[in-house]
N, C-alpha and C positions, 0 to 999 in steps of 0.2 A: 504494500500500500504506500502511496507517495507520502513521504514525511516532510519534504521541503519543496519549494519551487526553485530548485537550483538551476542556474544557467550553466553549470559545469557538467550537466548530464550529456551523454553523447547524443548526437542528432541521428534520427532514423527516418527513413522515408518509406511509405507504404502506399499501395494502390487500393483505394476503397471505392466501392460502387457509389453512385449518386444517392441511393437510398441510405447507405451506410453513413455518408457524409451528413445527410439530413438528420439521421438519428444521433450522430455524434454531436452536432451543433445543438440539438434539442436537449440532450443530456447535459452538456456543458452549461447551457443556460439555466436549466432547472437546478442543477447541483451547485451552480456558482463556482465552477472550476474551469480550468483550461481544458482544451480538447486533449492535450497530452495527459493530463491528470485523469480524465475520464477513461482513456485507453488503458492507463496503468492500473486503475481501480478494477476495470473489467477483466483485464488479464490476471490480476491477482485473485479475483473471485473465481475465475475459471480454473486457475492453477490449484487453488485450495479444494475446489470441487473434485478435480481429477485425483488429487492426493487422498481426499476423504473416501472416495469410493474405489481407490486403488485401481484406477483405469490405466491409461496409456503411459503414465509417468513413473513406472516402477524403475528403481535404480538398476541400470545396466540392461534393462529389457528393451527390445526393439518393438515398436507397435505392431509390425507385421508378424511377430512371433506369437501374438495373442490369437491369431486366426488359425484354425486347424482345418485341414482338408483330409477327408477320408480318401486315401489313395485308391481304393477300389471303385470309387464313384466319380473320379476326376472328370470324365467326359460326359457324365450323365446329362447335364443341361444341354449340351450340344446335340445329343441323341434325341432328346425330347423336342428340341427346336426344329429338327429336320422332319419330324413326324407331322407337324402342323402345316 
């Protein structure tokens, strides 16, 4: 969570949809914070949520390792797709 409005923080650049920009501006206005602070708060909340539910941010785990494929049924979707 942002603790200071430091100008010594590194500068980052992101591409955000026009809807995202509108949401960001609205949140900054309602919260009385800068757009950077809103992004930082949102990221902090998302990070804590991921940690809380032990999702993708396990130490040393790669997100793709959480998905398992039954090797015997790898091509099953392609088979069913060709039947239609």
